[in-house]
C-alpha positions as CSV (number, residue, x, y, z in Angstrom):
1,M,-28.7,-11.3,-190.3
2,E,-24.9,-11.6,-190.1
3,H,-22.7,-9.2,-188.9
4,N,-18.9,-9.2,-190.0
5,G,-16.4,-7.5,-187.6
6,T,-16.5,-4.2,-189.7
7,D,-20.0,-3.6,-189.6
8,I,-20.0,-4.4,-185.7
9,T,-17.4,-1.7,-185.4
10,E,-18.8,0.7,-187.5
11,K,-22.1,0.4,-185.5
12,M,-20.5,0.9,-182.2
13,L,-18.8,4.1,-183.5
14,L,-22.0,5.2,-184.4
15,I,-23.6,4.4,-181.2
16,K,-20.5,6.0,-179.5
17,Q,-21.0,9.1,-181.3
18,Q,-24.8,9.0,-180.7
19,L,-24.1,8.7,-176.8
20,E,-21.4,11.5,-176.5
21,P,-23.8,14.2,-175.9
22,F,-25.2,12.5,-172.8
23,T,-21.6,12.0,-171.2
24,K,-21.2,15.3,-169.5
25,M,-24.6,14.8,-167.9
26,A,-23.6,11.2,-166.9
27,Y,-20.3,12.4,-165.6
28,Q,-22.0,15.1,-163.3
29,A,-24.3,12.2,-162.3
30,A,-21.3,9.9,-161.5
31,L,-19.8,12.5,-159.3
32,K,-22.7,12.8,-157.4
33,I,-23.1,8.8,-157.0
34,K,-19.5,8.7,-155.9
35,E,-19.8,11.8,-153.4
36,E,-22.8,10.3,-151.8
37,D,-20.9,7.3,-151.0
38,I,-23.6,5.2,-153.3
39,S,-21.3,3.3,-155.3
40,N,-17.7,4.0,-156.9
41,Y,-18.8,2.1,-159.9
42,P,-21.7,4.3,-161.6
43,I,-22.7,2.7,-164.7
44,F,-25.2,4.3,-167.1
45,V,-27.5,2.2,-169.1
46,A,-28.4,3.4,-172.5
47,H,-31.2,1.8,-174.1
48,Q,-34.1,2.1,-176.7
49,D,-36.6,-0.1,-175.1
50,Q,-38.0,-0.1,-171.5
51,I,-36.0,-1.8,-169.0
52,K,-35.9,-2.2,-165.3
53,I,-32.4,-1.3,-164.4
54,G,-31.2,1.7,-162.7
55,I,-32.9,5.1,-162.4
56,P,-33.9,7.0,-165.5
57,L,-32.5,10.1,-166.0
58,L,-33.2,11.0,-169.8
59,K,-36.1,9.3,-171.7
60,R,-35.8,9.3,-175.4
61,E,-38.8,11.5,-175.8
62,E,-37.0,14.2,-173.9
63,T,-33.7,13.9,-175.9
64,G,-35.1,13.9,-179.1
65,T,-33.0,10.7,-180.0
66,S,-33.7,7.0,-180.0
67,W,-31.9,6.8,-176.6
68,S,-33.0,6.7,-172.9
69,I,-30.3,7.0,-170.1
70,N,-30.7,5.3,-166.7
71,A,-28.2,5.6,-164.2
72,S,-27.2,2.5,-162.4
73,T,-24.1,0.9,-160.5
74,L,-22.2,-2.3,-160.2
75,E,-23.6,-3.4,-157.0
76,E,-27.2,-3.3,-158.8
77,F,-25.6,-5.4,-162.1
78,Y,-24.4,-8.0,-159.3
79,T,-27.8,-7.9,-157.3
80,K,-29.5,-8.5,-160.6
81,K,-27.1,-11.1,-161.9
82,L,-25.7,-9.2,-164.9
83,I,-22.3,-9.6,-163.7
84,L,-21.3,-12.6,-161.8
85,E,-19.6,-12.7,-158.8
86,E,-16.5,-14.6,-160.6
87,K,-16.4,-11.5,-162.9
88,L,-16.7,-8.8,-160.2
89,E,-12.7,-8.2,-159.9
90,D,-12.3,-8.4,-163.5
91,F,-15.0,-5.6,-164.0
92,K,-13.4,-3.7,-161.1
93,K,-9.9,-3.5,-163.0
94,L,-11.7,-2.7,-166.6
95,Y,-13.1,-0.1,-164.8
96,K,-10.1,1.3,-162.7
97,N,-8.4,1.4,-166.2
98,H,-11.0,3.7,-167.6
99,E,-11.3,5.9,-164.4
100,D,-11.4,9.0,-166.9
101,D,-14.2,7.7,-169.0
102,I,-18.0,7.0,-168.4
103,C,-19.2,3.7,-168.4
104,F,-22.3,3.1,-170.5
105,F,-23.9,-0.6,-170.8
106,V,-25.5,-0.3,-174.3
107,I,-28.5,-2.4,-175.1
108,S,-28.8,-2.2,-178.8
109,E,-29.6,-4.4,-182.1
110,L,-25.9,-5.4,-181.3
111,G,-27.0,-7.0,-178.0
112,A,-25.5,-5.8,-174.8
113,Q,-22.0,-4.6,-174.1
114,Y,-19.9,-2.1,-172.3
115,L,-18.8,1.1,-173.9
116,F,-16.3,3.9,-172.2
117,I,-16.4,7.2,-173.4
118,P,-13.7,9.5,-172.4
119,V,-14.6,12.6,-170.4
120,R,-11.3,14.4,-170.4
121,D,-12.4,16.3,-173.5
122,L,-15.7,18.0,-171.9
123,G,-13.6,21.1,-170.4
124,Q,-14.5,20.3,-167.0
């Protein structure tokens, strides 16, 4: 099935809406990851199948949605070659530009992509 740009944009907006309820939980986990000096770059993996990236935080059976959320880090992504060495600095710059957002790595029918969701509206 072929996707045009509008279909992909609409599907990404829908995925973003589906993940927004998990942003506050991810924000709390991100703070803990940073405070415990585990990583300055927490990444939350949103997936609908079984994957071996990160530590499970929420399983879709518990969320009542089709999404499971795992907590990971840039370091794990690098170790598992999901981010190549020559892309590390680019990713760090992108992450820094979104330091008020939660970084989700979304694995869906659209493939795998990063999605940054703002936390400023969570009333923390």
